[in-house]
Backbone and ligand atoms as CSV (ligand in chain L), in Angstrom:
chain,resi,resn,atom,element,x,y,z
A,1,MET,N,N,0.895,-1.140,0.024
A,1,MET,CA,C,0.072,-0.007,0.038
A,1,MET,C,C,0.806,1.336,0.126
A,2,ASP,N,N,2.104,1.084,-0.423
A,2,ASP,CA,C,2.888,2.281,-0.632
A,2,ASP,C,C,3.263,3.002,0.658
A,3,ILE,N,N,3.475,2.610,1.744
A,3,ILE,CA,C,3.702,3.314,2.925
A,3,ILE,C,C,4.978,4.074,2.819
A,4,SER,N,N,5.097,5.402,3.129
A,4,SER,CA,C,6.174,6.148,3.018
A,4,SER,C,C,7.056,6.306,4.301
A,5,HIS,N,N,6.331,6.354,5.331
A,5,HIS,CA,C,6.948,6.490,6.840
A,5,HIS,C,C,5.893,6.150,7.898
A,6,ILE,N,N,6.564,6.115,9.098
A,6,ILE,CA,C,5.665,5.978,10.247
A,6,ILE,C,C,5.084,7.420,10.584
A,7,GLU,N,N,3.918,7.720,10.398
A,7,GLU,CA,C,3.503,9.267,10.510
A,7,GLU,C,C,3.429,9.496,12.010
A,8,HIS,N,N,2.987,8.582,12.858
A,8,HIS,CA,C,3.102,8.860,14.296
A,8,HIS,C,C,2.903,7.588,14.952
A,9,ILE,N,N,3.227,7.639,16.383
A,9,ILE,CA,C,3.021,6.530,17.267
A,9,ILE,C,C,2.005,7.091,18.417
A,10,GLY,N,N,0.868,6.273,18.597
A,10,GLY,CA,C,-0.087,6.957,19.512
A,10,GLY,C,C,0.121,6.310,20.796
A,11,ILE,N,N,0.137,7.114,21.902
A,11,ILE,CA,C,0.434,6.563,23.269
A,11,ILE,C,C,-0.723,6.980,24.040
A,12,ALA,N,N,-1.332,6.058,24.687
A,12,ALA,CA,C,-2.659,6.342,25.697
A,12,ALA,C,C,-1.965,6.787,27.036
A,13,VAL,N,N,-2.377,7.923,27.494
A,13,VAL,CA,C,-1.990,8.522,28.852
A,13,VAL,C,C,-3.275,8.816,29.607
A,14,LYS,N,N,-3.043,8.799,31.060
A,14,LYS,CA,C,-4.319,9.342,31.774
A,14,LYS,C,C,-4.327,10.912,31.779
A,15,ASN,N,N,-3.047,11.498,31.741
A,15,ASN,CA,C,-3.076,12.868,31.850
A,15,ASN,C,C,-1.922,13.489,31.085
A,16,ILE,N,N,-2.062,14.267,30.017
A,16,ILE,CA,C,-1.095,14.796,29.207
A,16,ILE,C,C,-0.323,15.726,29.941
A,17,ASP,N,N,-0.871,16.580,30.759
A,17,ASP,CA,C,-0.075,17.674,31.572
A,17,ASP,C,C,1.027,16.926,32.447
A,18,ALA,N,N,0.634,15.833,32.991
A,18,ALA,CA,C,1.455,15.104,33.786
A,18,ALA,C,C,2.772,14.432,32.962
A,19,CYS,N,N,2.532,14.273,31.598
A,19,CYS,CA,C,3.645,13.664,30.686
A,19,CYS,C,C,4.459,14.759,30.035
A,20,LEU,N,N,3.930,16.008,29.992
A,20,LEU,CA,C,4.713,17.142,29.201
A,20,LEU,C,C,6.213,17.147,29.689
A,21,PRO,N,N,6.375,17.237,31.231
A,21,PRO,CA,C,7.843,17.377,31.597
A,21,PRO,C,C,8.772,16.239,31.095
A,22,TYR,N,N,8.284,15.041,30.928
A,22,TYR,CA,C,9.161,14.002,30.564
A,22,TYR,C,C,9.452,14.316,28.994
A,23,TYR,N,N,8.491,14.467,28.154
A,23,TYR,CA,C,8.746,14.636,26.830
A,23,TYR,C,C,9.544,15.919,26.552
A,24,GLU,N,N,9.288,17.006,27.227
A,24,GLU,CA,C,9.775,18.367,26.861
A,24,GLU,C,C,11.206,18.459,27.596
A,25,ASN,N,N,11.188,18.065,29.000
A,25,ASN,CA,C,12.467,18.411,29.643
A,25,ASN,C,C,13.450,17.324,29.750
A,26,VAL,N,N,12.982,16.027,29.616
A,26,VAL,CA,C,13.954,14.986,29.530
A,26,VAL,C,C,14.424,14.728,28.003
A,27,LEU,N,N,13.316,14.425,27.102
A,27,LEU,CA,C,13.528,14.180,25.835
A,27,LEU,C,C,14.023,15.296,24.951
A,28,GLY,N,N,13.512,16.422,25.451
A,28,GLY,CA,C,13.853,17.719,24.745
A,28,GLY,C,C,12.985,17.892,23.511
A,29,LEU,N,N,11.878,17.385,23.441
A,29,LEU,CA,C,10.851,17.385,22.398
A,29,LEU,C,C,10.034,18.549,22.631
A,30,LYS,N,N,9.494,19.226,21.672
A,30,LYS,CA,C,8.660,20.477,21.973
A,30,LYS,C,C,7.210,20.139,21.614
A,31,CYS,N,N,6.272,20.258,22.552
A,31,CYS,CA,C,4.886,19.983,22.132
A,31,CYS,C,C,4.416,21.242,21.290
A,32,TYR,N,N,4.028,20.840,20.031
A,32,TYR,CA,C,3.744,22.109,19.118
A,32,TYR,C,C,2.165,22.039,18.966
A,33,ASN,N,N,1.457,21.184,19.497
A,33,ASN,CA,C,-0.008,21.289,19.149
A,33,ASN,C,C,-0.691,20.397,20.277
A,34,ILE,N,N,-1.703,20.941,20.853
A,34,ILE,CA,C,-2.685,20.219,21.780
A,34,ILE,C,C,-3.988,20.545,21.156
A,35,GLU,N,N,-4.753,19.459,21.040
A,35,GLU,CA,C,-5.949,19.493,20.198
A,35,GLU,C,C,-7.008,18.519,20.773
A,36,GLU,N,N,-8.290,18.829,20.918
A,36,GLU,CA,C,-9.224,18.001,21.391
A,36,GLU,C,C,-9.952,17.462,20.033
A,37,VAL,N,N,-10.061,16.039,20.054
A,37,VAL,CA,C,-10.864,15.621,18.834
A,37,VAL,C,C,-12.137,15.005,19.441
A,38,ALA,N,N,-13.179,15.840,19.361
A,38,ALA,CA,C,-14.529,15.522,20.174
A,38,ALA,C,C,-15.044,14.269,19.751
A,39,ASP,N,N,-15.110,13.908,18.463
A,39,ASP,CA,C,-15.789,12.633,18.126
A,39,ASP,C,C,-15.032,11.349,18.468
A,40,GLN,N,N,-13.654,11.560,18.920
A,40,GLN,CA,C,-13.128,10.425,19.433
A,40,GLN,C,C,-12.884,10.559,20.977
A,41,LYS,N,N,-13.342,11.520,21.534
A,41,LYS,CA,C,-13.474,11.701,22.915
A,41,LYS,C,C,-11.980,11.712,23.537
A,42,VAL,N,N,-11.036,12.432,22.791
A,42,VAL,CA,C,-9.654,12.509,23.338
A,42,VAL,C,C,-9.067,13.825,23.234
A,43,LYS,N,N,-8.210,14.075,23.965
A,43,LYS,CA,C,-7.288,15.343,23.806
A,43,LYS,C,C,-5.966,14.681,23.448
A,44,THR,N,N,-5.429,15.352,22.523
A,44,THR,CA,C,-4.048,14.846,21.897
A,44,THR,C,C,-2.983,15.845,22.011
A,45,ALA,N,N,-1.893,15.416,22.155
A,45,ALA,CA,C,-0.659,16.442,22.177
A,45,ALA,C,C,0.376,15.864,21.294
A,46,PHE,N,N,1.055,16.572,20.567
A,46,PHE,CA,C,1.908,16.297,19.335
A,46,PHE,C,C,3.294,16.762,19.662
A,47,PHE,N,N,4.286,15.782,19.363
A,47,PHE,CA,C,5.853,16.082,19.348
A,47,PHE,C,C,6.304,15.497,18.032
A,48,LYS,N,N,7.251,16.374,17.521
A,48,LYS,CA,C,7.889,15.832,16.278
A,48,LYS,C,C,9.172,15.197,16.654
A,49,VAL,N,N,9.428,14.059,15.975
A,49,VAL,CA,C,10.683,13.334,16.034
A,49,VAL,C,C,11.145,13.097,14.561
A,50,GLY,N,N,12.008,13.905,13.981
A,50,GLY,CA,C,12.147,13.832,12.568
A,50,GLY,C,C,10.866,13.932,11.831
A,51,GLN,N,N,10.420,13.077,10.954
A,51,GLN,CA,C,9.237,13.331,10.242
A,51,GLN,C,C,8.132,12.492,10.980
A,52,THR,N,N,8.515,11.813,11.967
A,52,THR,CA,C,7.406,11.045,12.726
A,52,THR,C,C,7.032,11.757,13.882
A,53,LYS,N,N,5.812,11.605,14.419
A,53,LYS,CA,C,5.341,12.341,15.546
A,53,LYS,C,C,4.968,11.353,16.561
A,54,ILE,N,N,4.987,11.866,17.803
A,54,ILE,CA,C,4.521,11.154,18.986
A,54,ILE,C,C,3.093,11.846,19.269
A,55,GLU,N,N,2.078,11.063,19.407
A,55,GLU,CA,C,0.773,11.542,19.773
A,55,GLU,C,C,0.286,11.005,21.020
A,56,LEU,N,N,0.298,11.865,22.095
A,56,LEU,CA,C,-0.331,11.332,23.378
A,56,LEU,C,C,-1.678,11.521,23.187
A,57,LEU,N,N,-2.415,10.582,23.811
A,57,LEU,CA,C,-3.889,10.522,23.758
A,57,LEU,C,C,-4.494,10.397,25.106
A,58,GLU,N,N,-5.291,11.519,25.585
A,58,GLU,CA,C,-5.813,11.418,26.951
A,58,GLU,C,C,-7.197,11.414,26.827
A,59,PRO,N,N,-8.059,10.449,27.399
A,59,PRO,CA,C,-9.343,10.213,27.506
A,59,PRO,C,C,-10.139,11.560,27.990
A,60,THR,N,N,-11.153,11.991,27.203
A,60,THR,CA,C,-11.942,13.149,27.788
A,60,THR,C,C,-13.224,12.676,28.410
A,61,SER,N,N,-13.604,11.387,28.246
A,61,SER,CA,C,-14.809,10.869,28.747
A,61,SER,C,C,-14.499,9.516,29.083
A,62,GLU,N,N,-15.316,8.999,30.095
A,62,GLU,CA,C,-15.026,7.487,30.644
A,62,GLU,C,C,-15.454,6.452,29.559
A,63,ASP,N,N,-16.259,6.949,28.446
A,63,ASP,CA,C,-16.540,5.919,27.573
A,63,ASP,C,C,-15.817,6.125,26.268
A,64,SER,N,N,-14.697,6.814,26.399
A,64,SER,CA,C,-13.729,6.894,25.284
A,64,SER,C,C,-13.107,5.696,25.114
A,65,THR,N,N,-12.622,5.260,23.779
A,65,THR,CA,C,-11.846,4.045,23.562
A,65,THR,C,C,-10.609,4.123,24.251
A,66,ILE,N,N,-10.193,5.379,24.367
A,66,ILE,CA,C,-8.694,5.330,25.133
A,66,ILE,C,C,-8.976,5.120,26.695
A,67,ALA,N,N,-10.057,5.550,27.249
A,67,ALA,CA,C,-10.291,5.217,28.651
A,67,ALA,C,C,-10.344,3.601,28.874
A,68,LYS,N,N,-11.109,3.011,27.895
A,68,LYS,CA,C,-11.312,1.575,28.090
A,68,LYS,C,C,-9.965,0.760,27.730
A,69,PHE,N,N,-9.084,1.446,26.950
A,69,PHE,CA,C,-7.807,0.821,26.662
A,69,PHE,C,C,-7.026,0.955,27.929
A,70,ILE,N,N,-6.975,2.043,28.535
A,70,ILE,CA,C,-5.985,2.147,29.786
A,70,ILE,C,C,-6.658,1.255,30.815
A,71,GLU,N,N,-7.953,1.239,30.928
A,71,GLU,CA,C,-8.613,0.429,31.930
A,71,GLU,C,C,-8.087,-1.081,31.822
A,72,LYS,N,N,-8.073,-1.503,30.544
A,72,LYS,CA,C,-7.845,-2.809,30.168
A,72,LYS,C,C,-6.398,-3.230,30.229
A,73,LYS,N,N,-5.469,-2.376,29.575
A,73,LYS,CA,C,-4.056,-2.565,29.482
A,73,LYS,C,C,-3.147,-1.665,30.176
A,74,GLY,N,N,-3.785,-0.612,30.703
A,74,GLY,CA,C,-2.731,0.378,31.345
A,74,GLY,C,C,-2.316,1.310,30.166
A,75,GLU,N,N,-1.597,2.470,30.794
A,75,GLU,CA,C,-1.071,3.430,29.939
A,75,GLU,C,C,-0.085,2.786,29.006
A,76,GLY,N,N,0.173,3.311,27.716
A,76,GLY,CA,C,1.351,2.773,27.126
A,76,GLY,C,C,0.992,2.979,25.598
A,77,ILE,N,N,1.818,2.276,24.692
A,77,ILE,CA,C,1.663,2.489,23.187
A,77,ILE,C,C,0.271,1.858,22.940
A,78,HIS,N,N,-0.495,2.709,22.216
A,78,HIS,CA,C,-1.779,2.386,21.696
A,78,HIS,C,C,-1.987,2.021,20.242
A,79,HIS,N,N,-1.410,2.738,19.254
A,79,HIS,CA,C,-1.484,2.464,17.967
A,79,HIS,C,C,-0.183,2.984,17.129
A,80,ILE,N,N,-0.006,2.309,15.985
A,80,ILE,CA,C,1.102,2.843,15.074
A,80,ILE,C,C,0.293,3.289,13.800
A,81,ALA,N,N,0.788,4.382,13.408
A,81,ALA,CA,C,0.139,5.161,12.181
A,81,ALA,C,C,1.163,5.283,11.055
A,82,PHE,N,N,0.800,4.679,9.885
A,82,PHE,CA,C,1.602,4.679,8.547
A,82,PHE,C,C,1.094,5.735,7.745
A,83,ALA,N,N,1.942,6.517,7.105
A,83,ALA,CA,C,1.588,7.393,6.084
A,83,ALA,C,C,1.440,6.764,4.782
A,84,VAL,N,N,0.234,7.039,4.140
A,84,VAL,CA,C,0.002,6.452,2.727
A,84,VAL,C,C,-0.402,7.703,1.804
A,85,PRO,N,N,-0.314,7.452,0.588
A,85,PRO,CA,C,-0.613,8.599,-0.322
A,85,PRO,C,C,-2.305,8.687,-0.293
A,86,ASP,N,N,-2.997,7.545,-0.169
A,86,ASP,CA,C,-4.484,7.440,-0.413
A,86,ASP,C,C,-5.114,6.521,0.487
A,87,VAL,N,N,-5.687,7.044,1.638
A,87,VAL,CA,C,-6.374,6.114,2.621
A,87,VAL,C,C,-7.315,5.207,1.994
A,88,ALA,N,N,-8.141,5.747,1.089
A,88,ALA,CA,C,-9.254,4.913,0.630
A,88,ALA,C,C,-8.760,3.816,-0.215
A,89,ALA,N,N,-7.643,4.038,-0.934
A,89,ALA,CA,C,-7.157,3.033,-1.694
A,89,ALA,C,C,-6.544,1.965,-0.909
A,90,ALA,N,N,-5.824,2.541,0.086
A,90,ALA,CA,C,-5.088,1.490,1.212
A,90,ALA,C,C,-6.116,0.604,1.795
A,91,LEU,N,N,-7.245,1.136,2.194
A,91,LEU,CA,C,-8.208,0.426,2.867
A,91,LEU,C,C,-8.833,-0.687,1.989
A,92,ALA,N,N,-9.037,-0.135,0.725
A,92,ALA,CA,C,-9.659,-1.214,-0.102
A,92,ALA,C,C,-8.597,-2.350,-0.463
A,93,GLU,N,N,-7.324,-2.047,-0.431
A,93,GLU,CA,C,-6.370,-3.008,-0.728
A,93,GLU,C,C,-6.299,-4.054,0.498
A,94,ALA,N,N,-6.344,-3.549,1.727
A,94,ALA,CA,C,-6.372,-4.202,2.842
A,94,ALA,C,C,-7.434,-5.137,2.941
A,95,GLU,N,N,-8.584,-4.564,2.593
A,95,GLU,CA,C,-9.979,-5.505,2.688
A,95,GLU,C,C,-9.815,-6.578,1.650
A,96,SER,N,N,-9.269,-6.238,0.474
A,96,SER,CA,C,-9.069,-7.359,-0.451
A,96,SER,C,C,-8.250,-8.432,-0.197
A,97,LYS,N,N,-7.331,-8.073,0.819
A,97,LYS,CA,C,-6.378,-9.214,1.212
A,97,LYS,C,C,-6.837,-9.713,2.586
A,98,GLY,N,N,-8.088,-9.500,2.888
A,98,GLY,CA,C,-8.756,-10.202,3.978
A,98,GLY,C,C,-8.661,-9.602,5.393
A,99,VAL,N,N,-8.021,-8.411,5.398
A,99,VAL,CA,C,-7.876,-7.661,6.634
A,99,VAL,C,C,-9.270,-7.061,7.136
A,100,GLN,N,N,-9.545,-7.294,8.410
A,100,GLN,CA,C,-10.752,-6.749,9.084
A,100,GLN,C,C,-10.529,-5.315,9.308
A,101,LEU,N,N,-11.475,-4.417,8.837
A,101,LEU,CA,C,-11.333,-2.958,9.064
A,101,LEU,C,C,-12.252,-2.490,10.168
A,102,ILE,N,N,-11.712,-1.524,10.815
A,102,ILE,CA,C,-12.564,-0.756,11.870
A,102,ILE,C,C,-13.250,0.351,11.158
A,103,ASP,N,N,-12.527,1.025,10.218
A,103,ASP,CA,C,-13.232,2.020,9.463
A,103,ASP,C,C,-13.314,1.705,8.019
A,104,LYS,N,N,-14.570,1.536,7.620
A,104,LYS,CA,C,-14.838,1.085,6.118
A,104,LYS,C,C,-14.436,2.253,5.175
A,105,ALA,N,N,-14.320,3.508,5.735
A,105,ALA,CA,C,-14.140,4.674,4.768
A,105,ALA,C,C,-13.266,5.534,5.679
A,106,PRO,N,N,-12.353,6.454,4.965
A,106,PRO,CA,C,-11.520,7.379,5.752
A,106,PRO,C,C,-12.457,8.366,6.532
A,107,ARG,N,N,-11.927,8.901,7.642
A,107,ARG,CA,C,-12.664,9.779,8.278
A,107,ARG,C,C,-11.635,10.911,8.834
A,108,GLY,N,N,-12.125,12.009,9.494
A,108,GLY,CA,C,-11.154,13.032,9.825
A,108,GLY,C,C,-10.643,12.751,11.132
A,109,GLY,N,N,-9.254,12.889,11.342
A,109,GLY,CA,C,-8.570,12.798,12.603
A,109,GLY,C,C,-8.039,14.087,13.032
A,110,ALA,N,N,-7.116,14.113,14.050
A,110,ALA,CA,C,-6.516,15.181,14.610
A,110,ALA,C,C,-5.568,15.754,13.480
A,111,GLU,N,N,-5.322,17.046,13.367
A,111,GLU,CA,C,-4.474,17.758,12.571
A,111,GLU,C,C,-4.987,17.763,11.148
A,112,GLY,N,N,-6.320,17.497,10.915
A,112,GLY,CA,C,-6.994,17.566,9.683
A,112,GLY,C,C,-6.510,16.603,8.713
A,113,LEU,N,N,-6.040,15.411,9.241
A,113,LEU,CA,C,-5.651,14.299,8.422
A,113,LEU,C,C,-6.843,13.396,8.091
A,114,ASN,N,N,-6.797,12.658,6.992
A,114,ASN,CA,C,-7.650,11.590,6.647
A,114,ASN,C,C,-7.003,10.294,7.326
A,115,ILE,N,N,-7.850,9.760,8.078
A,115,ILE,CA,C,-7.354,8.397,8.924
A,115,ILE,C,C,-8.408,7.268,8.608
A,116,ALA,N,N,-7.850,6.034,8.890
A,116,ALA,CA,C,-8.722,4.954,8.993
A,116,ALA,C,C,-7.853,3.881,9.822
A,117,PHE,N,N,-8.585,3.074,10.617
A,117,PHE,CA,C,-8.025,2.065,11.361
A,117,PHE,C,C,-8.282,0.553,10.837
A,118,LEU,N,N,-7.111,-0.304,10.983
A,118,LEU,CA,C,-7.347,-1.613,10.649
A,118,LEU,C,C,-7.617,-2.400,12.135
A,119,HIS,N,N,-8.243,-3.471,12.031
A,119,HIS,CA,C,-8.553,-4.274,13.385
A,119,HIS,C,C,-7.157,-4.958,13.677
A,120,PRO,N,N,-6.922,-4.877,15.104
A,120,PRO,CA,C,-5.795,-5.587,15.532
A,120,PRO,C,C,-5.833,-7.253,15.407
A,121,LYS,N,N,-7.136,-7.637,15.218
A,121,LYS,CA,C,-7.257,-9.123,14.967
A,121,LYS,C,C,-6.452,-9.592,13.646
A,122,SER,N,N,-6.422,-8.538,12.654
A,122,SER,CA,C,-5.821,-8.902,11.429
A,122,SER,C,C,-4.432,-8.192,11.277
A,123,THR,N,N,-3.983,-7.604,12.297
A,123,THR,CA,C,-2.642,-6.858,12.154
A,123,THR,C,C,-1.672,-7.358,13.162
A,124,CYS,N,N,-1.568,-8.641,13.319
A,124,CYS,CA,C,-0.791,-9.115,14.575
A,124,CYS,C,C,-0.906,-8.431,15.860
A,125,SER,N,N,-2.153,-8.114,16.250
A,125,SER,CA,C,-2.439,-7.380,17.496
A,125,SER,C,C,-2.013,-5.959,17.718
A,126,VAL,N,N,-1.517,-5.267,16.580
A,126,VAL,CA,C,-1.082,-3.942,16.810
A,126,VAL,C,C,-2.185,-3.093,16.042
A,127,LEU,N,N,-2.873,-2.254,16.818
A,127,LEU,CA,C,-3.895,-1.457,16.294
A,127,LEU,C,C,-3.129,-0.533,15.224
A,128,THR,N,N,-3.632,-0.550,14.010
A,128,THR,CA,C,-2.806,0.083,12.984
A,128,THR,C,C,-3.744,1.214,12.229
A,129,GLU,N,N,-3.217,2.441,12.139
A,129,GLU,CA,C,-3.790,3.568,11.458
A,129,GLU,C,C,-3.186,3.858,10.134
A,130,LEU,N,N,-4.015,4.076,9.220
A,130,LEU,CA,C,-3.468,4.631,7.954
A,130,LEU,C,C,-3.839,6.156,7.990
A,131,CYS,N,N,-2.907,6.950,7.360
A,131,CYS,CA,C,-2.884,8.361,7.592
A,131,CYS,C,C,-2.549,8.976,6.120
A,132,GLN,N,N,-3.331,10.162,5.919
A,132,GLN,CA,C,-2.865,10.756,4.614
A,132,GLN,C,C,-2.929,12.195,4.797
L,1,CO,CO,CO,-3.281,8.252,15.625
């Protein structure tokens, strides 16, 4: 599906503010954007590492998928996002190869990107996002 690079790594945290000192003061990364994605019930914070980003995900509601993830597995790496030139085409290719899709069509994510998720059942247990 013509992946160019890892667009970002999503990390589930209980509290973004509590994590900023580690990312900024220890790793020396600069948080360049904090944004709430209402339909996913998360607050996100972004750091750049080369052309890849770290995306911290804090639940804004108890029924957020991130809240459920933290409840089940604890804080930590939540998903990996690959950059592709065309999310719809990549989804169609994945489906044609038997991959179970979470999103049948691309939708809007943070930073105005087109995104879609593949189901971990079909991706060796890593929640996988395609991003354009
Ligand atoms: Co993401």
